[in-house]
C-alpha positions as CSV (number, residue, x, y, z in Angstrom):
1,M,17.0,2.1,-5.2
2,V,17.5,0.4,-8.6
3,P,18.5,3.0,-11.2
4,S,16.7,3.3,-14.5
5,P,18.6,3.6,-17.9
6,G,18.5,7.4,-17.4
7,G,20.1,7.1,-14.1
8,A,17.2,7.9,-11.8
9,A,15.9,5.5,-9.2
10,Y,12.5,4.0,-9.4
11,G,9.9,6.6,-8.1
12,A,12.4,9.2,-8.0
13,K,11.0,12.8,-9.0
14,S,12.8,15.7,-10.5
15,G,12.1,19.4,-9.8
16,P,10.6,20.6,-6.4
17,S,9.7,17.9,-3.8
18,R,6.5,19.4,-2.9
19,A,3.8,20.5,-5.3
20,R,0.9,22.9,-4.3
21,S,-1.9,21.1,-6.3
22,P,-2.5,17.6,-7.8
23,S,-1.3,17.1,-11.3
24,P,-1.8,14.4,-13.8
25,I,0.6,11.5,-13.6
26,D,3.2,11.7,-16.5
27,R,3.1,8.2,-17.9
28,S,6.1,8.7,-20.2
29,S,8.5,9.7,-17.5
30,N,9.6,6.2,-16.1
31,R,11.4,3.4,-17.7
32,L,11.7,-0.2,-16.5
33,A,15.0,-1.2,-14.9
34,S,14.5,-4.9,-13.9
35,T,12.0,-7.5,-14.2
36,P,10.9,-9.6,-11.1
37,R,9.7,-13.0,-11.6
38,G,6.6,-14.6,-10.2
39,Y,4.3,-13.4,-12.8
40,R,2.6,-15.1,-15.8
41,S,4.9,-13.4,-18.3
42,E,7.9,-11.2,-18.4
43,G,5.6,-8.5,-19.9
44,E,3.1,-8.6,-17.1
45,A,5.9,-8.3,-14.5
46,A,7.6,-5.6,-16.4
47,G,4.4,-3.7,-16.8
48,C,3.7,-3.8,-13.0
49,L,7.0,-2.3,-12.1
50,A,6.7,0.5,-14.7
51,D,3.2,1.2,-13.5
52,L,4.2,1.4,-9.9
53,G,7.1,3.6,-10.8
54,E,4.7,6.0,-12.5
55,T,2.6,6.5,-9.3
56,G,5.7,8.4,-7.7
57,T,6.2,5.6,-5.4
58,R,9.8,4.9,-4.2
59,F,10.7,1.2,-4.0
60,D,13.3,-1.4,-4.7
61,P,12.5,-4.8,-6.5
62,L,13.4,-7.8,-4.4
63,P,14.9,-11.1,-5.1
64,D,12.6,-14.1,-5.3
65,T,12.8,-16.4,-2.2
66,Y,10.9,-19.6,-0.9
67,A,10.5,-20.0,2.9
68,G,8.5,-23.2,2.9
69,P,5.3,-25.1,1.5
70,G,3.1,-22.3,0.2
71,C,5.3,-19.4,1.6
72,H,7.2,-17.4,-1.0
73,Q,8.0,-13.8,-2.1
74,L,7.9,-13.7,-5.9
75,G,7.9,-10.5,-7.8
76,T,7.9,-8.5,-4.7
77,V,9.2,-5.0,-3.9
78,R,10.1,-3.1,-0.7
79,L,8.4,0.3,-0.5
80,S,10.3,3.3,1.0
81,A,7.9,6.1,0.2
82,L,4.5,6.7,-1.2
83,S,3.4,9.7,-3.2
84,G,0.7,12.0,-1.9
85,D,-0.6,15.2,-3.6
86,D,1.8,17.4,-1.9
87,G,5.0,15.3,-1.4
88,L,6.1,11.9,-0.3
89,L,4.3,9.8,2.4
90,S,6.2,7.4,4.7
91,V,5.1,3.9,5.7
92,S,6.2,2.0,8.8
93,N,6.9,-1.7,9.6
94,L,6.2,-2.9,6.0
95,G,8.1,-5.9,4.6
96,P,8.0,-7.3,1.0
97,V,4.9,-6.8,-1.0
98,K,3.8,-8.3,-4.4
99,C,4.0,-5.7,-7.0
100,G,0.4,-5.5,-7.8
101,T,-0.7,-5.2,-4.2
102,A,2.1,-2.4,-3.7
103,K,0.4,-0.5,-6.6
104,A,-3.1,-0.8,-5.3
105,F,-1.7,0.4,-1.9
106,S,0.2,3.3,-3.4
107,E,-3.0,4.5,-5.2
108,W,-5.2,4.1,-2.1
109,A,-2.7,6.1,0.0
110,R,-2.8,9.1,-2.3
111,F,-6.4,9.1,-3.7
112,G,-8.1,7.4,-0.8
113,V,-6.3,8.3,2.4
114,D,-4.3,11.6,1.8
115,R,-7.2,13.2,0.1
116,A,-9.7,12.0,2.7
117,A,-7.4,13.2,5.5
118,R,-7.3,16.8,4.0
119,Q,-11.2,17.0,3.3
120,I,-12.3,15.5,6.5
121,L,-9.6,16.2,9.1
122,G,-8.1,19.3,7.6
123,S,-4.5,18.1,7.5
124,P,-2.6,16.2,4.8
125,L,-1.3,12.5,5.7
126,A,2.2,12.0,6.8
127,R,2.6,8.2,7.5
128,I,0.6,5.1,7.2
129,E,1.3,2.7,10.1
130,T,1.1,-1.0,9.3
131,M,1.5,-4.4,11.1
132,G,3.5,-5.8,8.3
133,S,2.9,-7.7,5.0
134,Y,4.8,-11.0,4.4
135,A,4.5,-13.8,7.1
136,C,4.7,-17.5,6.6
137,R,1.5,-18.4,8.3
138,N,-2.0,-19.9,7.8
139,V,-5.4,-18.0,8.1
140,A,-6.4,-18.2,11.8
141,G,-8.1,-21.3,12.6
142,T,-7.6,-22.9,9.3
143,D,-4.9,-25.2,7.5
144,R,-5.1,-22.7,4.5
145,R,-2.1,-20.4,3.7
146,S,-2.8,-16.7,4.4
147,A,-2.3,-14.2,1.5
148,H,0.4,-12.9,3.8
149,A,2.4,-16.1,3.1
150,R,2.7,-14.9,-0.6
151,A,3.4,-11.3,0.4
152,E,-0.1,-10.3,-1.2
153,A,-1.6,-8.6,1.8
154,I,-1.0,-5.5,4.1
155,D,-2.3,-4.9,7.5
156,V,-2.9,-1.3,8.2
157,S,-3.3,-0.2,11.8
158,G,-3.2,3.7,11.8
159,F,-2.6,7.0,10.2
160,V,-0.4,10.1,11.2
161,L,-1.3,13.3,9.9
162,E,1.0,16.3,9.2
163,D,-0.3,18.2,12.2
164,G,0.8,15.4,14.5
165,R,-2.6,13.7,15.1
166,R,-2.5,9.9,15.1
167,I,-5.7,8.0,14.1
168,V,-5.7,4.3,15.1
169,L,-8.3,1.8,14.3
170,D,-8.3,0.0,17.7
171,R,-9.3,3.2,19.5
172,D,-10.9,5.5,16.9
173,W,-13.1,3.2,14.7
174,D,-15.8,3.5,17.4
175,G,-14.1,5.8,20.0
176,G,-12.7,8.7,18.0
177,T,-14.3,12.0,17.1
178,A,-17.1,12.1,14.5
179,A,-14.6,13.3,11.9
180,E,-12.2,10.6,12.8
181,R,-14.9,7.8,12.6
182,E,-16.0,9.2,9.2
183,F,-12.4,9.3,7.9
184,L,-11.7,5.7,8.9
185,R,-15.0,4.6,7.1
186,I,-14.4,6.5,4.1
187,V,-10.8,5.1,3.7
188,H,-12.2,1.6,4.4
189,R,-14.6,2.1,1.4
190,S,-12.0,3.5,-0.7
191,A,-9.7,0.4,-0.1
192,C,-12.7,-1.9,-1.2
193,K,-12.5,-0.2,-4.6
194,R,-8.8,-1.1,-5.1
195,F,-8.2,-4.3,-3.3
196,G,-9.6,-7.8,-3.7
197,T,-10.2,-8.5,-0.1
198,V,-10.7,-6.0,2.5
199,L,-11.5,-6.8,6.1
200,G,-11.9,-4.3,9.0
201,P,-13.1,-3.9,12.6
202,E,-16.8,-4.9,11.6
203,Y,-15.7,-8.2,10.1
204,N,-14.7,-9.9,13.4
205,A,-12.8,-9.5,16.5
206,A,-9.5,-10.5,14.9
207,H,-9.6,-7.4,12.7
208,R,-10.8,-4.9,15.4
209,D,-7.4,-3.0,15.2
210,H,-6.6,-3.0,11.5
211,F,-7.5,-3.2,7.8
212,H,-6.5,-6.3,6.0
213,L,-5.8,-5.3,2.4
214,E,-5.3,-8.2,0.0
215,G,-4.6,-8.7,-3.6
216,T,-6.6,-7.2,-6.6
217,G,-8.7,-10.2,-7.4
218,P,-12.5,-10.7,-6.9
219,R,-14.0,-8.2,-4.4
220,F,-14.8,-9.2,-0.8
221,C,-15.3,-6.1,1.4
222,R,-16.3,-6.3,5.1
């Protein structure tokens, strides 16, 4: 964790670790500790880190790196925990993520996934399972670099609830209970409101087992 001028780490919360009901985000409680590069301006980068901290997400800013033509990690963070309505959520197998994508992901986890799990499945969310984020590779079947090559995409494969249930796309998109299928479609639609590109099992066979969540630009949802 990177300490803020007041001594707290990004995303660290004071007081009880679990609240019994949702409360508004206090936008005055976090201050910027460091500024990642890879943005149009210092102010844009600083604003992203500050906004991400205000969501209650726990993370560390990462140094910029270049791995090859079209492959880089600029202005990225490593997420260690996300904020739900009733405490922290874990995330598995996730590497560097561009700050803007990380912010969309943290908001989706709380407002789209955790709340849907409570309302539809009757249990809070405990963990989001991913297939990773950064990878220096092309879009399958093309010579065009994937958004993963810029750490701007996350592939989500499943969700673990506090009551121990595990909902995975490969099995439950079509084969789960009615409630599980509804949950997965609700969180897919919620992702489409927050990310630029969202691809799921109905897009093509390559995405039958995960949601591809990419950037925050023009909308493309399938």
